[in-house]
N, C-alpha and C positions, 0 to 999 in steps of 0.2 A: 175374891182375892185377886190382887193385882198380879200380872204376869211377872215372875222374877227376872225375865229376860227383857223387860221393857227398856232397860238402859244398857243393853248389850248391843254392840255395833260391829266389833271385829271378832270373827270366829276363826280360830286356828284349828288345824287338823294334823294330828300325828299319824302319818300314813306309813305302813310297813313297805309300801312300794318305794319309798325314799329312805327309810330309816331302818336300821337293824334294831331288834328288840332291846339290845343292851344300850342303845343310844337314846331311848325314849325319855328317860328321866332327865338327862342333861338338856335335851331340846325343849322339854316341857318347861324347865326352869327359864330358859332363854325367852320363849314365847310369852310366858307369864311376866317376866321382867319387862318385856317390850310392850305389854299392856293389852294382850288379848282378853276379851270379855267372856269367852266361852271356848272350851278346849275339848276336842273329840279324839278318841282313839279309833282309827280305822285299820283293821287287820283282817283283810279279806281272805288271806290264804294261811292263816295261823290257826292252831288248835285252840279249843276253849281253855285248856290249861295254860297255854302261852299267853292268851288274852288276860286271864286272871292274874298272871305273874306281872305282865306289863302294867296292868291297871294298878297293881299294888305299888309299883315304883313311881307312878304318876300322881296318884291320889293325894299323898301328903303335901305335894306342892300346890295342887289346886285348892286344897282345903286351906292352906296357909294364906293363899292369895284371895280367897273368897270367890273363886271362879268356878262355875258349874262344870263338871266333868261328865262327858257324854260318851257312851259306847256306840259305835256304828253297828247296827244289828244287835242280836243277842239280848233282848230285853229281860230274858230269864236270868241273866248274869248280874243284873243290877243289885238284887238283894245279896248276892254272894260277894261282889266286889266293893259294894258301898258307893258305886258311881251314882251320879245325880240323875241320870236319864239315859235314854236310848234314841238313836236315830234310825228310822226304817225307810225302806224304799217302796215304790208303788206296788211291787209284786211280792212284798214280804208278808204282810198281814195288815189288818186294820189297826187304827190307832187304839180302839177300844181293846182289842186283843193284846196289844203291846202293853197297855196300862195294867191289864189283869196280871200279866207276867212280871212286870217291873215293879208294881206297887203303886198305890194311889198317889203317893207324894212325888213320884218320878216325873221328870220332864220327858215329853215325847216329841221328837221332831220328825217331819215327813218330807221326803223329796218330792218336788213337783217339776214338771217339764213343759207345762202349757197353762194357759189361762183356764182352760176347762178343768184341769187337775187342781188348780188353785180354788176354783168354785166348789169342786167336790171335797176338797180339804176342809172347807168351811163347815161342811156337814159333819165332819169327824172331829173337829175342834182340837187339833194338836196344839202344843205350846208354841211352836214356831214351824216354819217351812223353809226348805232350801229351794231356790228357784233358779233353774238353769239346765244344762250348762250354757252360759252366755256365749262362750267361745269354745273352740275345739280344745280339748285338754287330754293329755296322756293318761290322766287319772281315770277318765271315762271314755276310752277309745271307741266304744260301740254306740255312744250317744251322739246324736246330731245336735249341733249348737242351735240355740233358739234366738240368738241375737239380742239386741238391746231394746227393741221397740215396745216390748210388753211390760217392762219393769214398772212403770208408773201405774198401769192398769192392775197389775198383780198386787201392788201395795194398796191400791184403792179397794180392791175386792176383799183382801184378807182381813180377818178380824184378830190377827196375831202377827208377831214380827216376821218379816220376810227377809231372808238372807240370800243375796244374790251369790251365785257360785259358778265356777267353771272357767278356768283360764284367766282368772283375775290376778294381775301382778302390777308392778310399778309402771309398766308400759301401758297396760290397758286400763288401769284404774281411772285416769282422767275421763275417758269416754264413758265409763260405767257411771261415774258421778254425774256427768252431763246428761246422761239418760234418766237420771232421777233416783238412782239407788241410794239408800241410806244405811244399809247394812250389807257387809260383804264377808264372804268366806275366802280365805287365801290359803292355798296348800303349798304347791311347789315354789311359789313366789317367796315364801318364808323358809321352807325346809331346805331349799337349794341356795339360799342367800349366803354370802360370805359372812355377813353380820346380821343374823336374824333379829337380834334385839333392836338394832337401829332401823331396820326395815319396818318392823312392827310399830315402833315409835313414830316413824314417818307416816305410816298409814293412819295411825290413830290421830295424828295431827291434822291430816287431810280430812278425816272424818269429822273432826271437831269444827273445822272451817265450813264444811258443807252443812253440818247441822246448825251452825250459828246463823247461816244465811238462808236457812229453809223457812218457808212460810208456815207458821203453826197450823 
């Protein structure tokens, strides 16, 4: 079966570090209108009940847009919320464990922070990986940035979509594309924008130009 994320290139994240729970639905609508191909709820400091409530406010919009909705962590909440998948970190659990909790049809993403972890991820076969953080980012203050040099190698090694993440915004985006990235995750660059719709549309346009000029 083909990976349903094969044509996904812009990944948006609704992060409670930047948004109050009551603002999730409105921002989800804006990001979806802007053209994100994948949308995640990241709520590191919220209760499971709060996550379920936020997911319920977001899911109708992602369903209407035909965009997969991912929960950061909590694969056991996938059957409860109806979300399409879960994203896990290196220290959380294995991809296989996450699949058992989330269900066989759920998408499972995995964070990676080095080429060695990308190689190890290939043995676990997630549906996609996040690769980064490329730059320092307030979202992950304890993580050391890995730079841009390994992007192409990560994409060559991986047998699944690679989403570059960490400090990507309108200012850093050109250098990320020059380094070879074809899929990106944008967090604060969208959530803190005065016009998230226009910023998302601009990034999608830039991605389209990059992909059009990529060598097959």
